[in-house]
KEKE-3310 file (N, C-alpha, C; in steps of 0.2 Angstrom, whole numbers, plus 5000, padded with zeros to 4 digits):
npx = (5011:5018:5030:5031:5028:5042:5052:5049:5051:5062:5070:5066:5073:5088:5105:5117:5129:5145:5161:5169:5159:5152:5161:5161:5150:5150:5160:5154:5144:5149:5154:5142:5138:5149:5148:5135:5138:5141:5127:5121:5128:5124:5110:5110:5118:5114:5100:5091:5098:5098:5083:5079:5085:5078:5068:5069:5074:5061:5055:5059:5068:5076:5091:5100:5112:5113:5111:5100:5083:5073:5056:5043:5028:5027:5030:5021:5010:5010:5007:4993:4989:4995:4993:5000:5004:4993:4987:4996:4994:4982:4985:4991:4984:4975:4984:4988:4975:4971:4980:4986:4974:4971:4984:4986:4975:4979:4990:4984:4978:4988:4994:4986:4984:4997:4997:4989:4999:5008:5019:5036:5037:5045:5051:5041:5039:5047:5049:5039:5041:5052:5048:5045:5060:5064:5056:5056:5067:5077:5081:5069:5060:5064:5063:5047:5043:5048:5039:5026:5026:5021:5025:5029:5028:5015:5007:5012:5006:4992:4993:4993:4981:4973:4971:4975:4984:4985:4996:5001:5008:5011:4998:4990:4978:4980:4992:4996:4988:4998:5008:5002:4999:5011:5015:5004:5011:5023:5019:5026:5032:5021:5013:5021:5020:5007:5008:5012:5006:4993:4998:4999:4986:4974:4971:4959:4948:4945:4940:4932:4922:4918:4914:4901:4896:4899:4905:4918:4919:4912:4920:4931:4927:4921:4933:4944:4947:4944:4955:4967:4967:4975:4986:4982:4982:4992:5001:4994:4997:5007:5008:5003:5010:5023:5019:5015:5028:5034:5042:5052:5047:5039:5047:5055:5047:5040:5051:5055:5049:5033:5026:5013:5005:5005:5001:5006:5013:5019:5018:5030:5039:5036:5039:5054:5058:5056:5063:5079:5076:5072:5079:5073:5072:5067:5055:5052:5056:5044:5036:5040:5037:5023:5019:5023:5016:5003:5004:5005:4994:4985:4990:4984:4972:4971:4974:4965:4952:4956:4951:4938:4939:4946:4954:4960:4966:4964)
npy = (5078:5085:5083:5070:5069:5076:5066:5056:5060:5064:5052:5045:5053:5052:5046:5056:5048:5043:5046:5033:5022:5026:5022:5009:5003:5007:4996:4986:4985:4984:4974:4966:4967:4961:4948:4947:4948:4937:4931:4943:4943:4933:4932:4944:4939:4926:4926:4937:4944:4935:4935:4946:4947:4937:4942:4953:4947:4941:4948:4946:4939:4924:4912:4908:4908:4919:4935:4944:4947:4963:4961:4963:4962:4946:4935:4933:4935:4923:4913:4912:4907:4892:4876:4866:4872:4873:4864:4858:4867:4864:4849:4852:4860:4850:4840:4848:4851:4841:4833:4842:4842:4828:4825:4834:4827:4815:4818:4824:4815:4804:4810:4814:4801:4798:4808:4802:4797:4786:4772:4773:4787:4795:4785:4781:4794:4799:4789:4789:4804:4801:4800:4812:4817:4809:4809:4819:4818:4811:4795:4789:4792:4787:4775:4773:4776:4759:4752:4754:4752:4743:4728:4728:4731:4734:4726:4714:4711:4712:4701:4691:4688:4686:4696:4707:4720:4737:4745:4759:4767:4771:4772:4786:4788:4785:4787:4801:4800:4791:4799:4808:4799:4798:4811:4812:4803:4808:4814:4818:4830:4843:4833:4833:4846:4847:4837:4845:4856:4849:4845:4858:4861:4862:4853:4854:4859:4847:4840:4848:4847:4833:4832:4837:4830:4828:4818:4808:4812:4823:4831:4832:4839:4852:4856:4851:4855:4868:4874:4872:4876:4889:4880:4872:4880:4886:4873:4872:4883:4882:4870:4869:4882:4873:4863:4867:4872:4858:4846:4835:4823:4821:4823:4811:4801:4802:4801:4814:4819:4820:4813:4798:4804:4820:4819:4819:4831:4842:4861:4867:4858:4857:4871:4869:4860:4870:4880:4872:4862:4866:4878:4891:4901:4915:4913:4904:4909:4920:4913:4908:4919:4918:4907:4911:4922:4916:4909:4918:4921:4912:4911:4924:4922:4913:4916:4930:4920:4915:4922:4919:4906:4902:4904:4912:4909:4923)
npz = (5007:4996:4999:4996:4984:4980:4983:4975:4961:4963:4962:4952:4943:4933:4938:4932:4917:4918:4911:4911:4914:4900:4892:4896:4891:4878:4875:4879:4867:4856:4858:4857:4843:4838:4842:4835:4822:4814:4811:4804:4793:4788:4786:4777:4767:4764:4766:4763:4752:4741:4743:4737:4724:4717:4718:4708:4697:4695:4686:4675:4657:4661:4659:4663:4659:4649:4649:4662:4656:4655:4657:4663:4671:4663:4664:4676:4671:4663:4669:4669:4661:4662:4661:4668:4680:4685:4688:4697:4708:4711:4716:4726:4736:4739:4745:4757:4760:4765:4772:4783:4792:4795:4799:4813:4818:4821:4827:4840:4844:4850:4859:4868:4872:4877:4887:4899:4907:4906:4908:4905:4898:4894:4884:4874:4869:4863:4853:4846:4840:4833:4817:4812:4811:4804:4791:4782:4776:4762:4762:4768:4761:4751:4752:4757:4745:4739:4749:4746:4731:4719:4720:4733:4753:4757:4748:4748:4763:4761:4751:4758:4762:4750:4743:4729:4727:4721:4712:4723:4719:4706:4701:4698:4705:4717:4720:4726:4739:4745:4748:4756:4765:4771:4776:4786:4795:4800:4811:4824:4827:4831:4839:4850:4856:4857:4869:4877:4878:4883:4897:4904:4907:4919:4933:4939:4933:4926:4939:4943:4932:4935:4945:4941:4932:4920:4906:4898:4884:4884:4893:4887:4875:4880:4889:4886:4871:4868:4879:4873:4861:4857:4855:4847:4836:4834:4829:4818:4811:4808:4802:4790:4783:4782:4775:4763:4756:4755:4748:4746:4745:4737:4726:4726:4726:4716:4705:4701:4692:4694:4692:4693:4678:4681:4694:4706:4707:4712:4717:4721:4717:4702:4704:4704:4692:4683:4686:4688:4679:4667:4664:4666:4674:4679:4676:4688:4700:4699:4699:4714:4723:4720:4728:4739:4741:4741:4754:4764:4762:4766:4781:4785:4785:4792:4806:4805:4807:4820:4831:4831:4836:4843:4860:4874:4889:4899)
capx = (5010:5023:5038:5032:5031:5049:5055:5047:5054:5071:5069:5064:5079:5094:5110:5122:5133:5152:5165:5169:5152:5150:5167:5160:5144:5153:5161:5149:5141:5153:5155:5136:5140:5154:5142:5129:5140:5141:5121:5120:5129:5119:5105:5110:5122:5109:5093:5088:5102:5094:5077:5079:5087:5073:5062:5070:5072:5054:5051:5065:5069:5083:5091:5106:5119:5113:5111:5094:5080:5067:5051:5040:5024:5026:5029:5016:5004:5008:5003:4985:4987:4998:4989:5003:5003:4986:4987:5000:4990:4975:4987:4996:4980:4974:4989:4987:4969:4969:4986:4987:4970:4974:4992:4985:4972:4982:4996:4980:4975:4994:4995:4981:4985:5002:4994:4986:5004:5009:5025:5043:5034:5050:5055:5037:5038:5056:5049:5033:5044:5056:5046:5044:5066:5065:5049:5056:5073:5078:5081:5062:5055:5063:5058:5042:5042:5046:5032:5019:5026:5019:5029:5033:5026:5009:5003:5014:5004:4988:4992:4992:4974:4971:4970:4979:4985:4986:5004:5000:5012:5012:4992:4986:4971:4981:5000:4993:4985:5002:5012:4997:4999:5020:5017:5003:5015:5027:5015:5029:5030:5015:5012:5027:5019:5001:5008:5016:5000:4988:5002:4997:4977:4973:4968:4956:4943:4941:4936:4925:4917:4917:4907:4895:4893:4903:4908:4926:4916:4909:4928:4937:4924:4923:4938:4952:4950:4947:4959:4971:4964:4980:4991:4980:4981:5001:5003:4989:5000:5015:5010:5001:5016:5027:5015:5015:5032:5034:5045:5058:5043:5036:5052:5058:5042:5038:5055:5058:5041:5029:5019:5010:5000:5006:4995:5011:5014:5017:5019:5037:5041:5034:5044:5061:5057:5054:5069:5083:5074:5071:5082:5067:5074:5063:5048:5055:5056:5038:5032:5041:5034:5016:5019:5024:5008:4998:5007:5003:4984:4983:4991:4980:4965:4972:4973:4958:4949:4958:4946:4932:4939:4955:4953:4966:4964:4968)
capy = (5075:5088:5079:5063:5070:5078:5061:5051:5064:5063:5044:5044:5056:5049:5049:5059:5044:5046:5044:5026:5021:5028:5018:5002:5004:5005:4991:4979:4988:4983:4964:4961:4968:4955:4942:4946:4950:4933:4931:4947:4942:4926:4935:4948:4938:4920:4928:4943:4945:4929:4936:4953:4946:4934:4947:4956:4940:4938:4954:4944:4933:4923:4906:4909:4908:4925:4942:4944:4952:4964:4958:4968:4957:4943:4929:4933:4935:4915:4910:4912:4902:4887:4872:4862:4874:4875:4856:4859:4871:4858:4844:4855:4860:4843:4836:4854:4854:4833:4831:4843:4842:4822:4824:4834:4824:4809:4820:4826:4809:4800:4814:4812:4792:4799:4812:4797:4794:4780:4770:4773:4790:4797:4780:4782:4801:4799:4784:4794:4810:4801:4800:4820:4819:4805:4809:4825:4813:4804:4789:4788:4793:4782:4767:4775:4772:4752:4751:4757:4751:4737:4723:4730:4725:4733:4723:4707:4707:4709:4696:4686:4688:4683:4702:4709:4727:4740:4748:4763:4775:4769:4772:4792:4790:4782:4791:4807:4796:4788:4805:4811:4795:4800:4817:4811:4798:4813:4819:4819:4838:4844:4830:4833:4854:4844:4835:4850:4861:4845:4846:4864:4863:4863:4848:4857:4860:4842:4838:4851:4845:4826:4832:4838:4822:4828:4812:4810:4816:4833:4835:4834:4845:4859:4858:4852:4857:4877:4876:4868:4879:4891:4876:4871:4887:4887:4869:4873:4888:4879:4864:4871:4885:4869:4858:4872:4869:4850:4843:4829:4816:4821:4824:4806:4795:4802:4801:4818:4821:4823:4807:4795:4810:4823:4816:4821:4838:4849:4868:4865:4851:4862:4876:4863:4859:4878:4883:4868:4858:4871:4886:4896:4907:4922:4911:4900:4916:4925:4905:4908:4924:4918:4904:4916:4927:4911:4905:4924:4923:4907:4912:4931:4920:4908:4923:4932:4917:4914:4927:4915:4898:4901:4906:4913:4911:4929)
capz = (4999:4993:5000:4994:4978:4978:4983:4969:4954:4961:4960:4943:4940:4932:4937:4925:4916:4918:4906:4911:4911:4894:4888:4896:4887:4870:4874:4878:4864:4851:4858:4854:4838:4834:4841:4832:4817:4807:4810:4801:4786:4783:4785:4771:4760:4763:4765:4761:4746:4735:4742:4731:4717:4714:4717:4703:4691:4692:4681:4668:4657:4661:4659:4668:4652:4646:4654:4664:4652:4658:4653:4668:4670:4657:4670:4681:4666:4660:4675:4670:4655:4664:4664:4673:4684:4690:4691:4702:4715:4714:4719:4733:4739:4741:4749:4763:4765:4767:4776:4789:4797:4797:4802:4819:4822:4822:4832:4846:4849:4855:4864:4874:4876:4882:4892:4902:4913:4904:4910:4901:4894:4888:4879:4867:4867:4857:4848:4841:4836:4827:4811:4811:4812:4797:4787:4775:4773:4756:4764:4770:4755:4745:4758:4758:4738:4740:4753:4743:4727:4715:4723:4739:4759:4758:4744:4750:4768:4756:4746:4762:4763:4745:4740:4723:4728:4716:4711:4726:4719:4700:4701:4700:4709:4725:4721:4729:4745:4748:4751:4762:4771:4774:4780:4795:4798:4803:4816:4830:4831:4834:4845:4856:4857:4861:4874:4883:4882:4888:4906:4906:4907:4927:4934:4944:4927:4927:4943:4942:4928:4935:4951:4937:4929:4915:4903:4895:4878:4886:4895:4878:4870:4885:4893:4882:4866:4871:4883:4868:4855:4854:4854:4840:4832:4834:4825:4813:4806:4807:4797:4783:4780:4780:4770:4757:4754:4754:4740:4743:4745:4729:4720:4728:4727:4708:4701:4699:4688:4696:4692:4684:4675:4685:4701:4711:4703:4718:4717:4724:4711:4695:4702:4703:4685:4679:4686:4685:4673:4659:4666:4666:4682:4679:4676:4692:4703:4697:4704:4720:4726:4721:4734:4745:4743:4744:4762:4767:4762:4771:4787:4788:4784:4798:4810:4806:4810:4826:4836:4833:4840:4849:4867:4879:4897:4902)
cpx = (5016:5030:5038:5033:5036:5051:5055:5049:5060:5071:5068:5070:5087:5099:5116:5127:5138:5156:5165:5162:5153:5155:5166:5153:5143:5155:5158:5145:5143:5154:5150:5138:5143:5151:5139:5131:5141:5133:5118:5121:5126:5114:5106:5114:5116:5101:5090:5091:5097:5087:5075:5080:5081:5068:5062:5071:5066:5051:5056:5065:5075:5083:5097:5112:5116:5112:5104:5089:5074:5061:5042:5035:5021:5026:5023:5009:5003:5005:4996:4984:4990:4995:4993:5002:4996:4984:4992:4996:4984:4982:4989:4991:4977:4977:4990:4981:4967:4974:4987:4981:4970:4977:4991:4979:4976:4988:4992:4979:4981:4994:4990:4980:4990:5002:4992:4992:5005:5018:5030:5041:5040:5051:5048:5037:5042:5053:5044:5037:5049:5053:5046:5052:5066:5061:5052:5063:5072:5077:5073:5058:5057:5060:5051:5038:5044:5041:5027:5022:5023:5020:5029:5027:5020:5005:5007:5008:4996:4986:4991:4984:4970:4968:4974:4979:4986:4993:5002:5003:5013:5004:4992:4979:4974:4990:5000:4993:4992:5007:5009:4998:5007:5019:5011:5007:5022:5022:5020:5030:5027:5013:5015:5021:5012:5000:5010:5009:4994:4991:4998:4991:4978:4967:4962:4948:4940:4938:4932:4921:4915:4913:4901:4892:4894:4905:4914:4924:4917:4915:4931:4935:4923:4927:4944:4954:4950:4952:4965:4969:4972:4986:4989:4980:4988:5004:5000:4993:5006:5014:5008:5009:5023:5025:5016:5022:5037:5038:5049:5052:5041:5041:5056:5054:5038:5045:5059:5051:5035:5023:5019:5007:4999:5002:4998:5014:5015:5020:5025:5042:5044:5041:5051:5061:5059:5062:5075:5082:5077:5075:5078:5065:5070:5058:5046:5051:5050:5037:5032:5038:5027:5014:5019:5018:5001:4999:5004:4996:4981:4985:4988:4974:4967:4971:4967:4951:4950:4952:4939:4931:4942:4953:4957:4963:4969:4963)
cpy = (5078:5085:5072:5063:5072:5071:5056:5055:5064:5055:5042:5049:5050:5051:5051:5050:5047:5044:5036:5022:5019:5023:5010:5000:5002:4997:4984:4980:4983:4974:4962:4962:4962:4949:4941:4948:4943:4930:4937:4947:4936:4929:4939:4943:4929:4923:4934:4947:4942:4934:4941:4952:4941:4938:4951:4950:4937:4942:4951:4939:4932:4915:4906:4907:4916:4932:4942:4951:4954:4961:4961:4961:4950:4937:4928:4930:4928:4911:4907:4906:4893:4881:4867:4865:4875:4867:4856:4862:4867:4853:4846:4856:4855:4843:4844:4853:4847:4832:4835:4843:4835:4820:4827:4831:4817:4811:4821:4819:4804:4805:4812:4805:4795:4803:4807:4797:4789:4777:4771:4778:4794:4792:4781:4788:4802:4794:4788:4801:4808:4801:4806:4822:4816:4807:4814:4820:4809:4799:4786:4789:4787:4773:4766:4772:4765:4750:4749:4753:4744:4730:4724:4729:4727:4727:4716:4705:4708:4703:4691:4684:4687:4689:4705:4717:4730:4744:4757:4769:4775:4774:4779:4793:4787:4785:4797:4805:4796:4794:4808:4807:4794:4807:4815:4806:4804:4819:4822:4824:4840:4839:4831:4841:4851:4842:4841:4854:4856:4846:4853:4866:4861:4857:4848:4857:4853:4839:4840:4848:4835:4828:4834:4835:4823:4820:4812:4814:4822:4836:4838:4840:4852:4860:4858:4856:4867:4878:4876:4872:4883:4885:4873:4875:4887:4882:4871:4876:4886:4874:4867:4877:4879:4865:4862:4870:4864:4850:4837:4822:4816:4821:4816:4800:4796:4802:4807:4820:4822:4816:4803:4801:4815:4823:4819:4828:4844:4855:4867:4862:4854:4866:4873:4864:4863:4879:4880:4864:4862:4877:4891:4900:4914:4920:4908:4905:4918:4917:4904:4913:4922:4913:4907:4920:4920:4909:4912:4925:4916:4907:4919:4927:4916:4913:4929:4928:4914:4917:4923:4909:4897:4905:4905:4913:4916:4931)
cpz = (4994:4993:4997:4988:4975:4979:4975:4963:4957:4961:4956:4939:4937:4933:4931:4923:4913:4913:4904:4909:4904:4887:4890:4891:4879:4871:4872:4871:4855:4850:4857:4848:4834:4835:4835:4823:4809:4806:4804:4796:4783:4783:4779:4762:4758:4763:4760:4754:4741:4737:4737:4723:4715:4713:4708:4696:4689:4687:4674:4665:4658:4663:4661:4664:4649:4652:4656:4659:4654:4653:4658:4672:4667:4661:4674:4676:4665:4663:4676:4665:4655:4665:4671:4679:4688:4693:4698:4709:4715:4717:4727:4735:4742:4747:4757:4766:4767:4772:4782:4792:4800:4802:4811:4823:4825:4830:4841:4849:4850:4857:4872:4876:4879:4888:4900:4907:4909:4908:4902:4895:4890:4881:4873:4865:4860:4852:4843:4838:4832:4819:4808:4811:4804:4790:4782:4773:4765:4756:4767:4765:4750:4748:4757:4750:4739:4745:4750:4735:4725:4719:4730:4747:4759:4754:4746:4757:4763:4753:4751:4762:4758:4741:4734:4724:4723:4717:4716:4724:4711:4700:4701:4704:4715:4725:4727:4738:4748:4750:4756:4768:4775:4775:4785:4797:4801:4809:4825:4833:4833:4839:4852:4859:4860:4867:4880:4884:4885:4895:4907:4908:4916:4928:4937:4939:4927:4931:4945:4939:4929:4940:4945:4933:4923:4912:4901:4890:4878:4890:4890:4875:4873:4887:4888:4878:4865:4874:4878:4862:4855:4854:4846:4835:4828:4828:4818:4807:4802:4800:4790:4780:4778:4773:4760:4753:4753:4746:4741:4742:4740:4724:4721:4725:4717:4703:4700:4694:4690:4695:4694:4684:4678:4691:4706:4711:4708:4715:4716:4717:4704:4696:4700:4696:4682:4678:4684:4682:4667:4663:4666:4672:4681:4681:4686:4698:4704:4702:4714:4725:4725:4725:4740:4748:4747:4751:4766:4769:4767:4777:4788:4787:4791:4806:4811:4809:4817:4832:4836:4837:4845:4856:4874:4886:4901:4907)
residu = (MET:SER:ALA:ILE:SER:GLU:LEU:SER:SER:LEU:ALA:LYS:ARG:LYS:ALA:PRO:VAL:THR:ALA:GLU:GLU:LYS:LYS:ALA:ASN:GLY:ARG:ASP:ASN:LYS:ALA:ALA:TYR:ILE:PHE:LEU:LEU:PRO:TRP:LEU:VAL:GLY:LEU:VAL:ALA:ILE:THR:ILE:GLY:PRO:MET:LEU:MET:SER:LEU:TYR:LEU:SER:PHE:THR:ASP:TYR:ASN:LEU:LEU:GLN:PRO:PRO:GLU:TRP:THR:GLY:LEU:ASP:ASN:PHE:ILE:ARG:MET:PHE:SER:ASP:ALA:ARG:LEU:HIS:ASN:SER:LEU:ARG:VAL:THR:PHE:THR:TYR:VAL:LEU:VAL:GLY:VAL:PRO:LEU:GLN:LEU:ALA:VAL:ALA:LEU:LEU:ILE:ALA:LEU:VAL:LEU:ASP:LYS:GLY:LEU:ARG:ALA:LEU:PRO:PHE:TYR:ARG:SER:VAL:PHE:TYR:LEU:PRO:SER:LEU:LEU:GLY:GLY:SER:VAL:ALA:VAL:ALA:ILE:LEU:TRP:LYS:GLN:ILE:PHE:GLY:THR:THR:GLY:LEU:VAL:ASN:GLN:VAL:LEU:ALA:MET:PHE:GLY:ILE:GLN:GLY:PRO:GLY:TRP:ILE:SER:ASP:PRO:SER:THR:ALA:LEU:GLY:SER:ILE:ILE:LEU:LEU:HIS:VAL:TRP:THR:PHE:GLY:ALA:PRO:MET:ILE:ILE:PHE:LEU:ALA:GLY:LEU:ARG:GLN:ILE:PRO:ALA:MET:TYR:TYR:GLU:ALA:ALA:LYS:VAL:ASP:GLY:ALA:GLY:THR:LEU:GLN:GLN:PHE:TRP:ARG:ILE:THR:LEU:PRO:MET:LEU:SER:PRO:ILE:ILE:PHE:PHE:ASN:LEU:VAL:LEU:GLN:ILE:ILE:GLY:SER:PHE:GLN:SER:PHE:THR:GLN:ALA:PHE:ILE:VAL:SER:GLY:GLY:ASN:GLY:GLY:PRO:SER:ASP:SER:THR:MET:PHE:PHE:THR:LEU:TYR:LEU:TYR:GLN:LYS:GLY:PHE:GLY:GLN:PHE:ASP:MET:GLY:TYR:ALA:SER:ALA:MET:ALA:TRP:PHE:LEU:LEU:VAL:ILE:ILE:GLY:VAL:PHE:THR:ALA:ILE:ASN:PHE:ILE:ALA:ALA:LYS:TYR:TRP:VAL:PHE:TYR:ASP:ASP)
# end
């Protein structure tokens, strides 16, 4: 036993590093830092620097023309009495709480259909993924505005059946719904992730379930959903974070004013109006940090709740 212990101790001892090896390691480290330098410069100059500046401006009164004036917590206190901000929170929460579940449900449904082994699967996968690439663009937002306009394609189709459709974009009761529908239409990214997750579920689970007499619906509830829960959780967190930051659709569809009657006044759109419309950069910076807190709270809630419904096969 003593000989074995001596051999193991000798194996664990590190050979002394020679001067040439030190020089080689130094050259490797320098090369790594050189390749990392552009990313580090971008991180400091484009991300960390503006974030710290925004944090400072959130405690000031700043209009881009005069030097910032320290006001303490005044910008955050103003939020409690800002009725339009409260409305923008209501609109944004509605958009997130309705749009995200619908989008994930549609994405999972399409992924289940594609997982059945269709012919030309790569083609269908690319076609269904395409809306995710275009859905956040200005061009699609303009197209969506035309489709759901008073004389748009939707109302033209309804007119063929003798139905006079409303102005979906100009009606406060349906304007937000049309933007939510646009969000649901961009289901491609989560669909691809769901499809990849479905391909990782072992087929033997379904075979054993069929032997026990389980139907398609039972297999879905008892096998597919539990095994896919980590993927659902991943998509849920990403989509919630992205939905809170949605801006382009509401800006284009409403013409930048959040109308009609502030029914599409997203939090990000109101932030834009305050910062770049009224040049109230101090208040806009405070709103940005408030949005960060909201996203952080929702993310934390998801991670806390995940232990009750997310199952890992380990």
